[in-house]
C-alpha positions in Angstrom: 117.9 -0.6 267.0 114.1 0.7 266.9 114.5 4.3 268.9 117.0 5.6 266.3 114.7 4.6 264.0 111.8 6.5 266.4 109.6 3.7 266.4 109.3 3.8 270.1 109.5 6.3 272.9 112.8 4.7 274.8 116.1 3.3 273.9 115.4 1.0 276.8 114.9 -2.8 276.1 111.3 -4.1 278.7 114.3 -6.5 280.7 115.9 -3.1 281.4 118.7 -3.3 278.5 119.3 -1.2 275.9 118.0 -2.4 273.1 120.2 -2.9 269.9 120.2 -5.5 267.5 122.5 -7.4 269.1 120.7 -7.3 272.4 117.6 -8.5 270.4 118.9 -11.2 268.6 121.5 -12.8 271.0 121.3 -12.2 274.5 117.9 -10.7 275.5 115.8 -13.4 278.1 112.7 -12.5 276.7 113.7 -14.0 273.3 115.5 -17.4 274.6 112.7 -20.0 273.5 112.8 -18.0 270.1 115.7 -17.8 269.5 116.5 -21.4 270.6 113.7 -22.2 268.0 114.6 -19.4 265.0 118.6 -19.1 265.2 120.2 -21.8 267.7 118.6 -24.6 265.4 121.4 -23.8 262.9 123.8 -26.9 263.7 126.2 -25.9 260.7 127.7 -22.9 262.3 129.4 -22.5 265.3 130.0 -19.0 265.9 126.2 -17.2 266.1 127.1 -13.4 265.4 125.3 -10.9 264.4 126.9 -10.2 260.3 126.3 -13.7 260.0 122.4 -13.4 261.4 122.0 -10.0 259.2 123.6 -10.9 256.1 123.8 -14.6 256.0 120.6 -16.1 256.9 117.8 -14.1 256.1 115.6 -16.9 256.6 116.1 -17.1 260.1 116.0 -13.9 261.1 112.6 -13.0 259.1 110.9 -16.3 261.3 112.5 -14.3 264.8 111.2 -10.9 264.2 107.9 -12.6 263.4 107.4 -15.3 265.8 109.1 -12.9 268.6 106.1 -10.0 267.4 108.4 -7.2 269.6 107.7 -4.9 266.5 104.2 -4.5 264.6 105.1 -3.8 261.4 104.6 -4.7 257.9 107.4 -7.5 257.0 109.1 -4.7 254.2 109.6 -2.4 257.4 111.1 -5.5 259.4 113.6 -6.5 256.7 114.2 -2.0 256.5 115.2 -2.6 260.4 117.9 -5.0 259.7 119.4 -3.8 256.3 
């Protein structure tokens, strides 16, 4: 995700896995608490997936991006990463 856009030096997440959008938003253990607070509070959705997050739940994604502090970019740049 951010490696492909030349925003970091390595394609690896700091947890050791390959970092991509799905890993960052749904699987990285480092963000489990933030994920529970932002994304997993959506009780109307039983199957949270990348397409739903990126195209159907922009408020939750922006909140996740801010709270995870993984990216130190302006909000407009964060939105550019997920679109």
